KEKE-3310 file (N, C-alpha, C; in steps of 0.2 Angstrom, whole numbers, plus 5000, padded with zeros to 4 digits):
npx = (5287:5284:5294:5292:5280:5283:5292:5284:5275:5284:5288:5275:5273:5284:5279:5269:5258:5251:5244:5251:5260:5254:5254:5268:5271:5263:5270:5282:5283:5283:5296:5304:5301:5306:5319:5323:5320:5329:5340:5335:5329:5317:5301:5290:5296:5302:5291:5288:5299:5298:5286:5291:5300:5293:5287:5298:5302:5292:5294:5306:5306:5309:5323:5326:5332:5325:5322:5333:5335:5323:5319:5331:5334:5324:5327:5339:5335:5328:5337:5346:5337:5333:5346:5348:5337:5341:5353:5347:5339:5348:5353:5343:5336:5327:5313:5302:5298:5289:5286:5281:5292:5300:5308:5321:5324:5322:5312:5309:5307:5301:5291:5280:5272:5276:5282:5293:5301:5304:5312:5322:5327:5333:5343:5351:5365:5367:5369:5366:5352:5347:5349:5341:5328:5327:5327:5317:5306:5306:5308:5319:5332:5347:5358:5354:5353:5366:5372:5365:5370:5384:5392:5400:5392:5394:5396:5384:5375:5381:5379:5366:5362:5368:5361:5348:5351:5354:5342:5333:5339:5338:5324:5321:5327:5319:5307:5289:5281:5270:5273:5285:5279:5270:5279:5285:5275:5272:5284:5282)
npy = (5242:5246:5252:5257:5252:5239:5238:5242:5231:5221:5225:5224:5210:5205:5210:5201:5200:5191:5192:5202:5195:5193:5205:5207:5196:5200:5211:5207:5194:5192:5196:5188:5175:5177:5179:5166:5157:5157:5151:5138:5133:5127:5128:5124:5120:5132:5139:5132:5134:5148:5149:5142:5151:5161:5155:5152:5165:5169:5160:5165:5178:5186:5187:5197:5213:5227:5240:5238:5230:5224:5217:5212:5203:5194:5189:5183:5173:5166:5162:5154:5144:5139:5135:5125:5116:5112:5105:5095:5089:5084:5074:5065:5051:5048:5039:5038:5034:5038:5051:5068:5076:5091:5093:5096:5092:5101:5114:5130:5148:5151:5142:5148:5153:5163:5170:5178:5177:5164:5164:5172:5164:5155:5161:5169:5170:5162:5172:5183:5181:5179:5193:5200:5195:5198:5212:5215:5208:5205:5218:5224:5235:5240:5241:5234:5221:5220:5219:5207:5197:5198:5206:5219:5235:5241:5230:5223:5232:5233:5219:5218:5227:5221:5209:5213:5217:5205:5198:5206:5205:5191:5190:5197:5189:5177:5177:5173:5161:5167:5181:5182:5179:5189:5200:5197:5199:5212:5217:5215)
npz = (5395:5412:5424:5436:5440:5440:5450:5461:5462:5465:5477:5484:5483:5490:5502:5505:5497:5486:5474:5467:5459:5447:5441:5440:5431:5420:5416:5412:5407:5393:5389:5396:5391:5378:5380:5385:5375:5364:5370:5374:5362:5360:5359:5367:5379:5382:5386:5397:5406:5407:5415:5426:5430:5436:5447:5454:5457:5465:5476:5481:5483:5494:5494:5484:5481:5484:5472:5464:5451:5444:5433:5428:5438:5437:5424:5427:5435:5426:5416:5423:5427:5414:5409:5419:5416:5403:5406:5414:5404:5395:5402:5401:5393:5379:5376:5368:5353:5344:5345:5340:5331:5327:5311:5311:5324:5334:5341:5335:5336:5325:5323:5328:5318:5310:5295:5294:5305:5305:5293:5298:5307:5299:5292:5300:5312:5328:5338:5332:5329:5342:5347:5338:5341:5355:5354:5345:5349:5362:5367:5372:5376:5366:5375:5386:5381:5377:5390:5395:5386:5388:5379:5370:5368:5356:5348:5349:5343:5330:5326:5326:5316:5305:5305:5301:5288:5282:5284:5276:5264:5262:5262:5250:5240:5242:5237:5234:5223:5217:5219:5211:5198:5197:5197:5184:5175:5177:5171:5158)
capx = (5287:5284:5299:5289:5274:5286:5295:5279:5273:5289:5287:5269:5274:5288:5275:5264:5252:5252:5241:5256:5263:5250:5257:5275:5270:5260:5275:5289:5283:5285:5303:5307:5300:5310:5326:5325:5319:5336:5344:5332:5328:5311:5295:5286:5301:5303:5285:5288:5304:5295:5282:5295:5303:5288:5286:5304:5302:5287:5297:5312:5305:5313:5330:5326:5333:5320:5325:5339:5333:5318:5319:5338:5334:5320:5331:5344:5332:5326:5343:5348:5332:5334:5352:5347:5333:5345:5357:5343:5337:5354:5355:5338:5336:5320:5311:5296:5300:5283:5284:5280:5297:5302:5313:5328:5324:5321:5307:5311:5302:5298:5285:5275:5269:5279:5287:5299:5305:5306:5317:5327:5330:5337:5349:5355:5369:5363:5370:5361:5345:5346:5349:5335:5322:5327:5326:5311:5300:5307:5308:5325:5336:5353:5362:5352:5355:5374:5373:5363:5374:5391:5395:5401:5387:5395:5395:5377:5372:5383:5376:5359:5362:5370:5356:5343:5353:5353:5335:5331:5342:5335:5317:5321:5328:5315:5300:5285:5280:5265:5277:5289:5275:5267:5284:5286:5269:5273:5289:5280)
capy = (5239:5251:5250:5259:5248:5232:5238:5242:5225:5217:5227:5221:5203:5204:5211:5195:5201:5186:5195:5206:5191:5193:5211:5205:5192:5204:5216:5204:5187:5192:5197:5182:5170:5179:5178:5159:5153:5155:5146:5131:5131:5123:5133:5122:5120:5139:5141:5129:5138:5155:5148:5140:5157:5165:5151:5153:5172:5169:5157:5168:5185:5189:5188:5202:5219:5232:5246:5237:5229:5218:5213:5208:5198:5189:5186:5179:5167:5163:5160:5148:5139:5137:5131:5119:5112:5109:5100:5089:5086:5081:5067:5060:5047:5048:5032:5039:5035:5040:5058:5072:5080:5095:5090:5098:5090:5106:5119:5136:5153:5151:5138:5152:5154:5170:5168:5183:5174:5158:5166:5175:5158:5151:5165:5172:5166:5162:5178:5188:5179:5181:5200:5203:5193:5201:5219:5216:5204:5206:5225:5226:5240:5237:5241:5229:5215:5219:5217:5200:5193:5200:5208:5226:5238:5242:5223:5222:5236:5231:5213:5219:5230:5216:5204:5216:5217:5198:5197:5210:5202:5184:5191:5199:5183:5172:5179:5167:5160:5172:5187:5182:5179:5196:5204:5196:5202:5219:5219:5214)
capz = (5402:5417:5429:5443:5441:5442:5457:5466:5462:5468:5484:5486:5483:5496:5508:5506:5492:5481:5468:5464:5455:5441:5438:5438:5425:5414:5414:5411:5404:5386:5388:5399:5386:5372:5382:5386:5369:5360:5375:5374:5355:5360:5361:5373:5385:5384:5390:5404:5409:5409:5420:5432:5433:5441:5453:5458:5459:5471:5482:5483:5483:5500:5492:5480:5484:5481:5468:5461:5444:5445:5426:5427:5443:5434:5419:5430:5437:5419:5413:5428:5426:5407:5409:5423:5412:5398:5409:5416:5398:5392:5405:5400:5387:5376:5374:5364:5346:5340:5346:5334:5332:5321:5306:5314:5331:5339:5340:5335:5337:5318:5323:5330:5312:5307:5290:5295:5311:5302:5289:5302:5311:5294:5289:5305:5317:5335:5342:5328:5330:5349:5347:5335:5345:5361:5353:5342:5352:5370:5368:5376:5373:5364:5380:5390:5377:5378:5397:5396:5382:5390:5373:5370:5365:5348:5344:5348:5337:5323:5324:5325:5309:5300:5305:5298:5281:5280:5283:5271:5258:5261:5260:5243:5236:5244:5235:5233:5216:5215:5218:5205:5192:5197:5194:5177:5172:5177:5167:5151)
cpx = (5288:5288:5296:5284:5277:5289:5290:5276:5278:5289:5281:5270:5279:5284:5270:5258:5253:5249:5246:5260:5260:5253:5264:5275:5268:5266:5281:5289:5285:5293:5307:5307:5305:5317:5328:5324:5325:5340:5342:5331:5322:5306:5292:5290:5302:5297:5285:5293:5302:5290:5286:5298:5299:5287:5292:5304:5297:5290:5303:5312:5308:5320:5331:5327:5329:5324:5331:5338:5329:5319:5326:5337:5330:5324:5337:5341:5330:5332:5346:5343:5332:5340:5351:5343:5337:5350:5353:5341:5342:5355:5349:5338:5328:5319:5304:5298:5295:5282:5285:5286:5298:5307:5320:5329:5323:5315:5310:5306:5298:5292:5279:5271:5270:5284:5294:5303:5308:5312:5323:5331:5335:5343:5353:5359:5365:5364:5365:5354:5343:5345:5343:5329:5322:5325:5319:5305:5300:5307:5313:5329:5343:5358:5361:5354:5363:5375:5371:5368:5382:5395:5395:5395:5388:5394:5388:5374:5374:5380:5369:5358:5363:5364:5350:5344:5352:5346:5332:5333:5339:5327:5316:5322:5323:5308:5296:5284:5275:5269:5281:5285:5272:5273:5286:5281:5270:5279:5287:5277)
cpy = (5245:5249:5252:5254:5241:5233:5238:5235:5220:5218:5224:5213:5201:5205:5205:5195:5197:5188:5199:5202:5192:5200:5210:5201:5196:5208:5213:5197:5187:5192:5191:5176:5171:5178:5171:5155:5152:5151:5139:5129:5126:5127:5130:5122:5127:5142:5138:5133:5145:5154:5147:5146:5161:5161:5152:5160:5172:5166:5161:5176:5189:5191:5194:5209:5224:5238:5244:5236:5223:5214:5209:5202:5192:5185:5181:5172:5163:5159:5153:5143:5135:5132:5124:5114:5109:5104:5094:5085:5082:5074:5062:5057:5046:5041:5032:5040:5037:5048:5063:5077:5085:5092:5091:5095:5095:5111:5126:5141:5153:5147:5142:5155:5161:5168:5172:5180:5168:5159:5168:5169:5154:5155:5168:5167:5166:5168:5183:5187:5181:5189:5203:5201:5197:5209:5219:5213:5206:5213:5227:5231:5237:5236:5236:5222:5214:5216:5209:5195:5194:5202:5216:5229:5239:5235:5222:5226:5234:5224:5214:5222:5225:5211:5207:5216:5210:5196:5200:5207:5195:5185:5193:5193:5177:5174:5173:5167:5166:5179:5187:5182:5186:5201:5203:5199:5209:5222:5219:5220)
cpz = (5407:5423:5436:5445:5443:5449:5462:5467:5466:5476:5488:5487:5489:5503:5510:5501:5486:5474:5464:5459:5448:5437:5435:5431:5419:5412:5411:5407:5396:5385:5391:5394:5380:5374:5383:5380:5365:5364:5374:5367:5355:5363:5367:5380:5387:5388:5397:5408:5411:5415:5427:5435:5438:5447:5457:5461:5465:5477:5485:5483:5488:5498:5487:5483:5481:5477:5465:5453:5444:5438:5426:5432:5440:5428:5421:5432:5431:5416:5417:5427:5419:5407:5413:5419:5406:5400:5411:5409:5395:5395:5404:5394:5385:5374:5370:5357:5342:5341:5340:5335:5326:5317:5309:5321:5336:5337:5340:5335:5330:5318:5326:5324:5309:5302:5291:5300:5308:5297:5293:5305:5306:5293:5294:5310:5324:5338:5338:5329:5337:5350:5344:5339:5351:5360:5350:5345:5360:5372:5373:5372:5371:5370:5385:5387:5378:5385:5398:5392:5384:5383:5374:5366:5358:5345:5344:5343:5331:5321:5322:5318:5304:5299:5301:5290:5279:5279:5277:5264:5256:5259:5252:5238:5237:5243:5233:5225:5213:5214:5212:5199:5191:5194:5187:5173:5171:5172:5160:5148)
residu = (UNK:UNK:UNK:UNK:UNK:UNK:UNK:UNK:UNK:UNK:UNK:UNK:UNK:UNK:UNK:UNK:UNK:UNK:UNK:UNK:UNK:UNK:UNK:UNK:UNK:UNK:UNK:UNK:UNK:UNK:UNK:UNK:UNK:UNK:UNK:UNK:UNK:UNK:UNK:UNK:UNK:UNK:UNK:UNK:UNK:UNK:UNK:UNK:UNK:UNK:UNK:UNK:UNK:UNK:UNK:UNK:UNK:UNK:UNK:UNK:UNK:UNK:UNK:UNK:UNK:UNK:UNK:UNK:UNK:UNK:UNK:UNK:UNK:UNK:UNK:UNK:UNK:UNK:UNK:UNK:UNK:UNK:UNK:UNK:UNK:UNK:UNK:UNK:UNK:UNK:UNK:UNK:UNK:UNK:UNK:UNK:UNK:UNK:UNK:UNK:UNK:UNK:UNK:UNK:UNK:UNK:UNK:UNK:UNK:UNK:UNK:UNK:UNK:UNK:UNK:UNK:UNK:UNK:UNK:UNK:UNK:UNK:UNK:UNK:UNK:UNK:UNK:UNK:UNK:UNK:UNK:UNK:UNK:UNK:UNK:UNK:UNK:UNK:UNK:UNK:UNK:UNK:UNK:UNK:UNK:UNK:UNK:UNK:UNK:UNK:UNK:UNK:UNK:UNK:UNK:UNK:UNK:UNK:UNK:UNK:UNK:UNK:UNK:UNK:UNK:UNK:UNK:UNK:UNK:UNK:UNK:UNK:UNK:UNK:UNK:UNK:UNK:UNK:UNK:UNK:UNK:UNK:UNK:UNK:UNK:UNK:UNK:UNK)
# end
């Protein structure tokens, strides 16, 4: 992400250039999505909240102080939108008994068709999963993750390191049948 490009786009949007929102979206949407997904545990809802974040950004751009931290400002909007959505969702009663629901009742990032992410979702704690996803997919630095999650930097790096070890161990023990047969044939 290019910080200068993002700040320039924020400035242009404040000046009334609506097309600058496309640049802001392009520079930050991946990180915003990655940030809200672990909060919501629902892929479709995370996409909706990501979109709503940019609508809110557009509506409230005048409240942004230039050259502070546009990404943190957007993540604050995203977090507030996600939490608001969860509160609203918890008050709703579902009446669609035929809906196509994930077996666990929620949609995780693993539904994106990535065996590694799916495995990480199974073996990691929520904090570890959030840290790995924000670092690996959201491309946030450990210090930024520590700030977002209100954790000490050392805790974030420690949890990240432990999470990678857990994933590696799970991958080694979760070999496919083909891999196991291939390894047996090599040993003969």
